[in-house]
C-alpha positions in Angstrom: -10.4 -30.9 66.9 -8.1 -28.0 65.8 -9.1 -25.1 63.6 -7.9 -26.6 60.4 -9.9 -29.8 61.0 -13.0 -27.8 61.9 -12.7 -25.8 58.6 -11.9 -28.9 56.6 -15.2 -30.3 57.8 -16.9 -28.0 55.3 -15.1 -29.5 52.4 -18.0 -31.9 51.9 -20.1 -29.0 50.7 -17.8 -28.5 47.8 -17.2 -25.2 46.0 -20.3 -23.3 45.2 -20.4 -19.8 43.8 -22.8 -17.1 45.1 -22.7 -14.5 47.9 -25.8 -15.3 49.9 -24.0 -17.5 52.4 -21.1 -15.1 52.7 -23.6 -12.2 53.3 -25.1 -14.1 56.2 -21.7 -14.7 57.8 -20.8 -11.1 57.4 -24.0 -10.0 59.1 -23.5 -12.5 61.9 -19.9 -11.2 62.5 -20.8 -7.5 62.4 -19.7 -6.8 58.9 -15.9 -6.9 59.2 -15.6 -6.3 55.5 -17.2 -2.9 55.6 -14.3 -0.9 57.0 -11.5 -2.6 55.0 -9.5 -0.8 52.3 -9.1 -3.6 49.8 -6.9 -4.3 46.8 -8.9 -7.1 45.1 -7.0 -9.5 42.7 -8.7 -11.9 40.2 -7.5 -13.8 37.1 -6.2 -17.2 36.0 -2.4 -16.9 36.4 -0.2 -14.6 38.5 -2.7 -13.7 41.2 -0.6 -14.9 44.1 2.6 -13.2 42.9 0.9 -9.9 42.2 -0.7 -10.1 45.7 2.7 -10.7 47.2 4.3 -7.7 45.3 1.4 -5.4 46.5 1.6 -6.7 50.1 5.4 -6.4 50.4 5.5 -3.0 48.9 2.8 -1.6 51.2 4.7 -3.1 54.2 8.0 -1.6 53.0 6.4 1.8 52.5 5.4 1.8 56.2 1.8 0.7 56.1 0.1 -2.1 58.0 -1.3 -4.7 55.6 -3.2 -7.9 55.5 -2.8 -10.6 52.9 -5.3 -13.4 52.0 -4.1 -15.9 49.4 -4.8 -19.5 48.4 -3.8 -22.3 48.3 -1.1 -22.6 50.9 2.1 -24.5 50.2 3.8 -25.2 53.6 1.3 -24.2 56.3 -2.4 -23.5 56.4 -1.7 -20.2 58.2 0.1 -18.9 55.1 -3.3 -18.0 53.7 -3.9 -15.2 56.3 -1.0 -12.8 57.1 -0.7 -9.4 58.7 2.5 -7.3 58.7 4.7 -10.1 57.6 3.5 -12.8 60.0 1.1 -15.7 59.6 -2.1 -15.6 61.7 -1.2 -17.0 65.2 -2.5 -20.4 66.1 -4.5 -19.0 69.0 -6.2 -16.4 66.8 -7.0 -18.9 64.2 -8.6 -21.3 66.7 -10.7 -18.5 68.3 -11.9 -17.1 65.0 -12.6 -20.5 63.6 -14.9 -21.2 66.5 -16.6 -17.9 66.0 -17.2 -18.3 62.3 -18.1 -22.0 62.5 -20.7 -21.1 65.1 -22.2 -18.6 62.6 -22.1 -21.2 59.9 -23.9 -23.8 62.1 -26.6 -21.2 62.7 -27.0 -20.8 58.9 -27.3 -24.6 58.5 -30.1 -24.6 61.2 -32.0 -21.8 59.5 -31.7 -22.8 55.9 -30.7 -26.5 55.7 -27.7 -25.5 53.6 -24.1 -24.7 54.6 -21.3 -22.3 53.8 -18.3 -23.8 52.0 -14.8 -24.3 53.3 -13.5 -21.3 51.3 -16.3 -19.1 52.7 -15.4 -20.0 56.2 -11.7 -19.2 55.6 -12.5 -15.9 53.9 -14.7 -14.9 56.8 -12.0 -15.7 59.3 -9.5 -13.6 57.3 -11.8 -10.6 57.1 -12.6 -10.7 60.8 -8.9 -11.0 61.6 -8.0 -8.0 59.4 -10.7 -6.0 61.1 -9.4 -6.8 64.5 -5.8 -5.9 63.6 -6.9 -2.6 62.1 -4.8 -2.9 59.0 -4.3 0.1 56.7 -4.8 -2.1 53.6 -6.0 -5.6 52.7 -4.8 -7.5 49.7 -7.4 -10.2 48.7 -6.8 -12.9 46.2 -10.0 -14.3 44.6 -10.4 -18.0 45.1 -12.5 -19.0 42.0 -13.8 -16.8 39.3 -14.8 -13.4 40.7 -18.5 -12.6 40.5 -19.7 -15.4 42.9 -16.4 -15.8 44.8 -16.7 -15.2 48.6 -14.1 -12.4 48.4 -16.5 -10.4 46.2 -18.5 -9.5 49.3 -16.3 -6.4 49.2 -18.4 -3.6 47.7 -15.9 -0.8 47.1 -12.3 -1.9 46.6 -9.7 0.8 46.3 -8.6 -1.0 43.1 -9.5 -4.2 41.3 -6.8 -6.1 39.5 -7.5 -8.7 36.8 -4.5 -10.8 35.7 -4.2 -12.7 32.4 -7.1 -15.0 31.8 -7.0 -18.6 30.4 -9.2 -21.7 30.3 -9.6 -23.0 33.9 -12.4 -24.4 36.0 -14.6 -24.5 32.9 -17.2 -26.6 34.7 -18.1 -23.6 36.8 -16.9 -20.5 35.0 -18.0 -21.2 31.4 -16.8 -22.9 28.2 -15.5 -19.9 26.4 -12.9 -17.3 27.2 -15.6 -14.6 27.1 -17.7 -16.4 29.7 -14.7 -16.9 31.9 -13.6 -13.3 31.6 -17.2 -12.2 32.4 -16.9 -14.1 35.7 -13.6 -12.6 36.5 -14.9 -9.1 35.6 -17.5 -9.6 38.3 -15.1 -8.0 40.8 -15.3 -4.7 38.9 -17.4 -2.2 41.0 -19.1 1.1 40.0 -16.5 3.9 40.0 -13.7 1.8 41.4 -10.5 1.8 39.3 -9.5 -1.4 37.5 -6.0 -2.5 36.5 -6.2 -5.3 33.9 -3.5 -7.5 32.4 -5.9 -9.7 30.5 -4.3 -8.5 27.2 -1.1 -10.4 28.2 -2.6 -13.8 27.5 -2.4 -15.7 24.2 -3.3 -13.5 21.2 -6.9 -14.2 20.2 -8.0 -15.1 23.7 -6.4 -12.0 25.1 -8.3 -9.7 22.8 -11.6 -11.4 23.7 -11.0 -11.4 27.4 -9.7 -7.8 27.4 -12.8 -6.7 25.4 -15.2 -8.3 28.0 -13.3 -6.5 30.9 -13.3 -3.2 29.1 -17.0 -3.4 28.4 -17.8 -4.2 32.0 -15.6 -1.3 33.3 -17.3 1.1 30.8 -20.8 -0.1 31.9 -20.2 0.7 35.6 -18.0 3.8 35.1 -14.9 2.2 36.5 -11.6 3.9 35.3 -9.5 1.3 33.4 -5.7 1.0 33.3 -4.4 -1.4 30.6 -1.4 -2.8 32.5 -0.7 -5.4 29.8 0.6 -2.7 27.4 2.8 -1.3 30.2 4.1 -4.7 31.1 4.8 -5.5 27.4 6.8 -2.3 27.1 8.9 -3.0 30.2 12.7 -3.1 29.5 14.5 -5.9 31.1 18.1 -5.1 31.9 19.2 -8.3 33.7 17.5 -11.7 34.0 18.6 -15.0 35.6 17.6 -17.9 37.9 17.4 -15.6 40.9 15.3 -12.8 39.4 15.4 -9.8 37.1 16.0 -6.0 36.9 13.7 -4.0 34.7 12.3 -0.5 34.0 8.9 0.7 32.9 6.8 3.8 32.5 3.4 4.2 34.1 1.3 7.3 33.7 4.4 9.3 32.6 6.4 8.3 35.6 9.6 6.2 35.1 10.3 3.3 37.4 14.0 2.6 36.7 16.0 -0.4 37.7 13.3 -2.3 39.7 14.8 -5.5 41.1 12.7 -8.6 41.7 13.7 -11.9 43.2 11.2 -14.1 41.3 12.6 -15.3 38.0 11.0 -15.2 34.6 9.5 -12.7 32.1 6.1 -13.5 33.5 7.2 -12.2 36.9 8.4 -9.0 35.3 4.9 -8.7 33.9 3.4 -9.4 37.3 5.6 -6.9 39.0 4.6 -4.2 36.4 0.9 -4.9 37.0 1.5 -4.5 40.8 3.3 -1.2 40.1 0.3 0.0 38.0 -2.1 -0.8 40.9 0.2 1.0 43.4 0.4 4.0 41.0 -3.5 4.1 41.0 -3.4 4.2 44.8 -0.9 7.0 44.8 -2.8 9.0 42.1 -5.9 8.8 44.3 -4.1 9.8 47.5 -4.4 6.5 49.3 -0.6 6.1 49.6 2.2 8.6 49.7 5.1 8.5 47.3 7.9 6.4 48.7 10.3 5.2 46.0 12.7 3.5 48.3 10.1 1.6 50.1 8.5 0.5 46.9 11.9 -0.8 45.6 12.6 -2.6 48.8 9.2 -4.3 48.7 9.5 -5.4 45.1 13.0 -6.9 45.9 11.9 -8.9 48.9 8.7 -10.3 47.4 9.0 -14.1 47.1 6.5 -16.9 47.0 7.2 -20.6 47.8 7.1 -22.8 44.7 7.2 -20.0 42.2 10.4 -20.9 40.4 12.0 -21.3 43.8 15.7 -22.1 43.3 18.0 -23.9 45.6 20.9 -26.3 45.8 20.8 -29.7 47.5 23.4 -31.6 49.4 24.8 -33.2 46.2 25.3 -29.8 44.6 22.5 -30.1 42.2 20.3 -27.1 41.4 16.7 -27.7 42.3 13.8 -25.7 41.0 10.3 -25.9 42.6 7.5 -24.5 40.5 3.8 -25.0 41.0 3.0 -24.8 37.3 -0.5 -26.3 37.5 -2.0 -25.4 34.1 -1.0 -24.9 30.5 -0.1 -21.2 31.0 2.0 -22.1 34.1 3.8 -24.8 32.2 4.6 -22.3 29.4 5.9 -19.8 31.9 8.1 -22.4 33.5 9.5 -23.6 30.1 10.1 -20.0 28.9 11.9 -19.1 32.1 14.1 -22.2 32.0 14.9 -21.4 28.3 15.8 -17.8 29.1 17.9 -18.7 32.1 19.7 -21.7 30.7 19.9 -20.8 27.0 23.5 -20.7 25.8 25.0 -22.7 28.6 27.7 -25.0 27.5 27.4 -27.8 28.1 23.6 -27.7 28.5 22.6 -29.0 32.0 20.9 -32.4 32.0 17.4 -31.9 33.3 15.1 -34.2 35.3 11.5 -33.2 35.7 9.8 -34.6 38.7 6.1 -34.2 37.9 2.7 -34.7 39.6 -0.5 -33.4 38.0 -4.1 -33.3 39.1 -6.6 -35.1 37.0 -8.8 -32.1 36.2 -5.9 -30.1 34.8 -4.7 -29.8 31.1 -2.1 -32.6 31.7 -1.5 -33.5 28.0 -1.0 -29.8 27.0 1.3 -29.2 30.0 3.4 -32.3 29.3 3.9 -31.4 25.6 5.4 -28.1 26.8 7.5 -29.6 29.5 8.8 -32.4 27.2 10.0 -29.6 24.9 11.7 -27.8 27.8 13.5 -31.0 28.9 15.4 -31.3 25.6 16.9 -34.4 24.1 18.9 -35.4 27.2 16.2 -34.6 29.7 13.9 -37.1 31.4 10.9 -37.4 33.7 10.2 -39.0 37.0 6.4 -39.5 37.4 4.9 -39.2 40.9 1.6 -38.0 42.4 0.4 -35.5 45.0 -1.4 -36.7 48.0 -4.8 -35.5 46.7 -7.8 -37.5 45.6 -7.8 -35.5 42.3 -4.3 -36.6 41.3 -3.4 -38.6 38.3 -1.7 -41.8 39.4 2.0 -42.0 38.8 1.5 -44.9 36.4 -1.1 -43.1 34.4 1.0 -39.9 34.3 4.0 -41.9 33.1 1.9 -43.2 30.2 0.9 -39.7 29.3 4.5 -38.5 29.4 5.5 -41.2 26.9 2.5 -40.2 24.7 3.9 -36.6 24.7 7.3 -37.9 23.6 9.1 -37.7 26.9 11.5 -40.2 28.3 10.4 -41.7 31.7 13.3 -42.3 34.0 11.2 -43.6 36.8 7.8 -44.0 38.4 7.3 -43.4 42.2 3.8 -42.9 43.6 5.1 -41.5 46.9 6.9 -38.1 46.4 8.6 -38.6 49.8 10.4 -41.7 48.6 11.8 -40.5 45.2 14.7 -42.8 44.2 18.0 -41.0 45.1 20.0 -43.0 42.5 17.8 -41.6 39.7 18.0 -38.1 41.0 21.8 -38.1 41.1 22.1 -38.8 37.4 21.0 -35.3 36.5 22.6 -31.8 36.8 19.3 -30.0 37.6 16.0 -31.2 39.0 12.8 -29.4 38.2 9.8 -30.2 40.4 6.5 -29.1 38.8 2.9 -29.8 38.1 0.9 -29.1 41.3 1.2 -26.8 44.3 0.0 -29.8 46.4 3.1 -31.7 45.3 5.3 -28.7 46.0 3.9 -28.5 49.6 4.8 -32.2 50.2 8.3 -31.9 48.8 9.2 -28.6 50.4 8.0 -29.7 53.8 
């Protein structure tokens, strides 16, 4: 049994919030989390991209850095990276044995078990400790307060991205309750960078208010990055990225280039710049404008508006837009990049969506983006939570979209259907993106 199979064995315990199991693992491993200098990132959308901007900038500025993200797209080892490399197979196997051994001891003592995500988090923290990284960039898995990454007691900076309705069965039924869970990563005296005000209007104000109150209660200095991101000036934008300028704390960041497309990525990059500015203000990093620019430019994430061209000369876009806000960002980016093209490209959306996502809301947005000549090919990710291709096709029709085909297996999409369109947009689930990109 390899490391991934051993870790997957803990899937049966589901996803349970709370830190008591993680605390046990950290004690058993000698507290690897204690010496790490952490940038902790929570929120609903944009977490992964912001983590990538932070990580690449730190590397380009000459620091050693660890990155922990989820989920993966191409390979399990994507989740744990140091200095631009995935964790080696040998280290993953060794650390999985060590952490699973500690988890088994917990089961014997309590009759309960750590979860899969807690096992993976413990492996990552132990690996970062062994490698002696200068900085660790941690992406929250679910929520914040009870997430396993929240075992970190004194992060150098906490970042909270825009907040929307997601995982309501565990985080709460109102935006205030969800924001309170996310705000659980805020620690006494540790600075907070928040972009919660960048979400939809009324919800944004409510979420931002919850975060501001929590920061005030624990004496955590607060930077409102949503205002800075909103004021950013975009000089160029296209399918392959943007160039923008912004002002943070009186300092100008001119002509910053990013390779991930969309106005939402400009916002994500500005949030990351705010967090790095906090680190510089507090003396944790030295000023290195060229390194920062280089890191911003080379930051890319698989299936985040990933653009390519296939053998037939068609433009292909892969985007793991997995909720309503993600679908809106995809639609807005397509509109901004393709608006004014004559003739307008004929779009085919190849879509697979998980059952517990806002499928109907997402589809209404994507149908609007497809336009009158666009169509949909319904498929399904290889995940037990997926909507069947047939059920998804019915929902696409209910949303007003035209269904050009139904194919349950994303590895066997009908080539003759694909060739009828100028541009193919694959969207709806990161699980689907992983299957297609492999």
